[in-house]
N, C-alpha and C positions, 0 to 999 in steps of 0.2 A: 668740451663741457659747455653748458648753457652760460656759465659765467664768462667764457671766452667770446661769446657772441656780443659784438659791440653794436650791431645794427641789423634789424630785419625790417625791410620796407616792402609793403604790399600795395600794388597799384591796381586800379580798375582802368582798363584801356577802353576808351570810347572815342570814336572818330579819330581825331589827331591829338587828343589830350590824354593825359595819364593822371588820375586823381588818387591821392593816398587814401586807402581804406583802413590801413593799420600801420603804425610806426612804433617800433621798439628800439630804444637807444639807451646804451649805458645802463642796462639793467631795469629800465622802466618803460612801461607802455606810455605813449603820448597821445591820448584821445583828442587833445586840442588841435592836433594836426590832421585829424580825419575829416573827410567830407561828412556832412550832417547825416546822410542816409545810413551810415555805418557806425555812428557813435553808439556805444553800448551793445553792438551786435557782433563784435569780433573778439576772438580769444586766440592768443599765440599758443601753439601746441609745441613746446620745445623739450618735452621729456626725453626724446631720443636724439638729442643734438650730438651726443657722443658717437652715434652711428651715422651722423650726417643727415638726420631727418628733422625738419622743422615744418610744421603745418600751421594753417590758419583755419579756425572754425568760424563759419558765418552762421550766427544764430537767426532764427526766424527767416530762413531763406524764402525768397519770393521769386516769381517769374522774372521780375525786373532785375534780379541779381545775375541772370544769365549773361554770359559774355566772356571776353578775354581779360585775363589778369596777368600780372607780372610780379615776381618776387625777387628782391635783391637781398642777399645775405652777406654779411661782412664780419670778419674777425680782425685781429691785429695783423694776421699774416695771410688772410684768405678772402677772396671775393668770388661770388657766383651769382648768376641770375638765371631765372627760368620763366617761361611763359606757359600758360595753360588756358583752356577754355572750360568754363563752368556751365554745366547744364543742370537745370532744376527739373527733376522728373516727378517728384512726389511731394506734395504740399501737406505733409503730415496726415494724410488720410490713407490709411492702409485698410485692407479688407477687415482686419480684426478690430480696428478702431472706428470704422465708418458708422457703426450702429449707435455710437455715443451721441452725436448731434441729432440723429433721427429720434432717438429715445427721448432726449431732452425736449425736442419740439413737440413730440406726441404728449408728453406730460404737461407741457404748457397749454396745449390745445384742450386736453382733458380738464385741467383746472379752470380754464375759461368757460368751457361748456357747463361744468358744475356750477360755477358762479352765476351764469345766465339762468340756469334752471331754478336755482335757489331764489334768485332775484325775481323771476317771474312768479314763482309760487308765493313769495312774500307780497308782491303787488296784488295778485289775485285775492289773497286772503284779506288784505286791507280794503280792497274794493268791495268785496262781499260783506265785510263788517260795516262799511260805510252805508251800504244799501239797506242793510237790515235783514232780518230773518223772514223769508218769503211766507212761512206758515203762519206766524203770529203777527207780522207786520211791524214788529218792534225792532228798535235799534239794538245791536249787540254790544256796542262799545259803551263806555261810561258816559260820554257826551250825549249819546243817543238816549240813554235811559234817563238822564237829567231832563232832556227835552221832552220826553214822554210824560214825566212827572209834572212838568210845567204845563203841558197841554191839558192834563187831567184836572188841574187846579182851576183852569180858566173856564 
């Protein structure tokens, strides 16, 4: 049973060093013992401990996680160790989910294009209003009409 598990220690093997990526002791996870790259990214999977299965889930796996690992399991009467190689083959982009980031990028580009077109239309309208109406020669905005009135009084 998982209550019989006194220690599960997972190591990342790099060169000649072994760094703890997850430590479970006396019923508790010990994140303070982990190397910084794995803090908050590992979960002990001990649901099948009765059948001799204990796993470790690495969340947000990256290419940098590839490599050799070792696990030590210990109970009051049992000790075992295993080594394995982790290969990261899929970085959360599957054919069914690949369209999501593409769609988001396209929507952002569309929003930018609309903003540019609206901005240019607004600027063109302001410039045309400032120049005045080419048919009458009068200013279209309020300031222009006040200027026209002042000119007529002089």
